[in-house]
C-alpha positions in Angstrom: 128.8 39.0 68.3 127.4 41.6 70.7 123.7 41.2 71.5 121.5 44.2 71.1 118.0 44.6 72.5 117.2 48.2 71.3 117.7 50.0 68.1 117.7 53.8 67.8 117.0 54.4 64.1 117.1 57.7 62.3 114.1 58.3 60.0 114.8 60.9 57.4 117.0 59.5 54.5 117.6 56.4 56.6 114.2 54.8 56.2 112.0 57.5 54.7 113.3 58.9 51.3 113.1 62.5 52.4 115.2 63.8 49.6 113.4 61.9 46.9 110.0 63.0 48.3 111.1 66.5 48.7 112.2 66.6 45.0 108.6 65.9 44.0 107.2 68.3 46.6 109.4 71.1 45.4 108.1 70.6 41.8 104.6 70.7 43.2 105.3 73.8 45.2 106.8 75.6 42.2 103.6 75.1 40.2 101.3 75.8 43.2 102.8 79.2 43.9 103.3 80.0 40.2 107.0 80.6 40.8 107.6 80.6 37.0 106.6 84.3 37.3 110.1 84.9 38.7 112.1 81.9 37.7 112.7 81.2 34.1 114.3 77.9 35.0 112.8 75.9 37.8 116.3 74.3 38.5 117.5 77.7 39.7 115.0 77.7 42.5 115.5 74.0 43.3 119.3 74.4 43.4 119.0 77.4 45.7 116.7 75.7 48.0 118.9 72.6 48.5 121.9 74.9 49.1 120.1 76.8 51.7 118.3 73.7 53.4 121.6 71.8 53.8 123.3 74.8 55.4 120.4 75.7 57.7 119.8 72.0 59.0 123.5 71.9 59.7 123.2 75.0 61.9 120.0 73.8 63.5 121.3 70.5 64.5 124.1 72.2 66.3 121.6 74.3 68.1 122.8 77.5 66.4 119.5 78.6 64.9 115.8 78.2 65.9 113.3 76.1 64.2 111.2 79.2 63.3 114.3 80.7 61.6 115.0 77.7 59.6 111.4 77.5 58.3 111.4 81.1 57.0 115.0 81.3 55.8 115.1 78.1 53.8 112.5 79.7 51.4 113.6 83.3 51.8 117.1 82.5 50.4 116.1 80.7 47.3 113.0 83.0 46.6 115.2 86.1 47.0 117.3 84.9 44.0 114.3 85.4 41.6 111.7 87.5 43.3 112.0 91.4 43.0 112.3 93.3 46.3 112.2 91.8 49.8 110.6 88.5 50.2 108.0 88.8 53.0 108.0 86.4 56.1 104.3 85.7 55.4 105.1 84.4 51.8 107.9 82.3 53.1 105.6 80.8 55.7 103.0 80.1 53.0 105.7 78.4 50.9 106.7 76.4 53.9 103.2 75.3 54.9 102.5 74.2 51.3 105.9 72.4 50.9 105.4 70.5 54.2 101.9 69.6 53.2 103.2 68.0 49.9 106.2 66.5 51.5 104.5 64.8 54.4 101.9 63.1 52.1 104.6 61.3 50.1 105.0 57.5 50.8 108.5 57.1 49.4 110.8 54.8 51.4 114.5 54.1 51.0 115.0 50.9 49.0 114.8 48.0 51.4 113.3 50.0 54.4 110.1 48.1 54.7 111.7 44.7 54.5 114.3 45.8 57.0 111.7 47.0 59.6 109.6 43.8 59.2 112.8 41.8 59.7 113.9 43.7 62.8 110.3 43.5 64.3 110.2 39.7 63.7 113.6 39.3 65.3 112.2 40.9 68.4 114.3 44.2 68.5 112.7 47.2 70.3 112.8 49.9 67.6 112.9 53.6 68.5 112.8 56.3 66.0 115.3 59.1 66.8 114.8 62.2 64.7 115.5 66.0 64.5 112.4 66.4 62.3 109.4 68.6 63.2 106.7 67.1 65.4 103.7 67.9 63.2 105.5 66.6 60.1 107.1 63.4 61.3 103.9 61.6 62.3 102.2 62.5 59.0 105.3 60.9 57.1 105.0 57.8 59.2 101.4 57.3 58.3 102.0 58.2 54.6 104.7 55.5 54.3 103.1 53.0 56.3 105.6 52.8 59.1 103.3 54.0 61.9 103.0 51.5 64.7 106.4 50.1 63.9 108.2 51.9 66.6 107.9 51.4 70.3 109.0 54.9 70.9 109.2 58.1 68.7 111.9 60.3 70.0 111.9 63.8 68.5 114.3 66.7 69.2 111.4 69.1 69.8 110.2 66.9 72.6 113.7 66.3 74.0 114.5 70.1 74.0 117.8 69.2 72.3 119.0 68.1 68.8 121.0 65.3 67.8 124.0 65.2 68.0 124.0 66.7 71.6 124.6 64.3 74.5 121.2 65.7 76.1 119.2 64.2 73.0 120.5 60.8 73.6 120.1 61.1 77.5 116.5 61.9 76.8 116.2 59.0 74.4 117.5 56.6 77.0 115.1 58.0 79.7 112.2 57.8 77.4 112.8 54.4 76.0 114.3 52.7 79.0 117.2 51.4 76.8 120.7 51.1 77.9 123.8 52.3 76.0 125.7 48.9 76.2 122.6 47.0 74.5 121.6 49.8 72.1 122.7 50.3 68.5 122.3 53.6 66.5 121.5 53.4 62.9 121.5 56.5 60.7 122.7 58.2 57.5 124.1 61.4 58.9 127.7 61.1 59.9 127.6 64.0 62.3 124.2 64.1 63.9 123.6 60.3 64.0 126.9 58.6 64.1 129.3 60.9 65.9 126.6 62.1 68.3 125.6 58.5 69.3 129.3 57.5 69.6 129.9 60.3 72.0 126.9 59.1 74.0 128.4 55.7 74.4 126.5 53.9 71.7 127.7 51.5 69.0 126.8 52.7 65.6 126.1 51.6 62.0 126.5 54.3 59.4 124.2 54.0 56.4 126.2 55.7 53.7 123.6 56.0 51.0 126.0 57.6 48.6 129.2 55.5 48.9 131.1 57.9 46.6 131.3 59.9 49.9 134.3 58.9 52.1 134.3 59.6 55.7 137.2 61.8 56.9 137.9 59.3 59.7 137.1 55.7 60.7 133.4 55.6 61.8 133.0 51.9 62.7 130.5 49.8 61.0 129.4 51.1 57.5 126.8 49.9 55.1 125.8 51.1 51.7 122.4 49.4 51.6 119.8 48.7 54.2 119.8 44.9 53.3 123.4 44.6 54.8 121.9 45.2 58.2 120.2 41.8 58.2 123.8 40.2 58.2 124.7 42.3 61.3 121.4 42.0 63.4 
């Protein structure tokens, strides 16, 4: 079996339950901003938010839109469904600030994440978090979930100047961590940004398919459906 010394690990929805925590945060946001004034059914707002968020993050990871555009637009779109007239940028920014405040305070981890991190640290692997998440949010999430201090390096796209899946992001990650492609393994849940991007940069990968009903359109190499399976690999 190949020996790895360094692990590039995605954070959101690989270790940190970003989706589950965001569901709770959206509910809190709905109440905080009294959105019931415009939405008879909260689910309408939630559904529109997720639709916009997934679309915008896809474009952001490809470098097609800016961070500022994403922050505003992911609330402008769902709010426009219920609110009369044009939704102001200021209101969208207020919604974003409150949402990120609620989100980043949530401690929820993906099942088995804490056990896996402890196991990998005990085995002596050098752990490096590799994320497209926003700088001011990711460190708060790390503290909230108790994983701060577990990574030797935190590599964020805002620091790199490039997003996953670009080759430039991974070049920056190698430069920052001192890791080498031949002894580094990338672990992540996103097939495009984590897995395809890392493979193009010369890394071996493990795809964490959290929702195994989803089938990859092409072979992706190693695939797991629970984090505990990694303990049989590493």
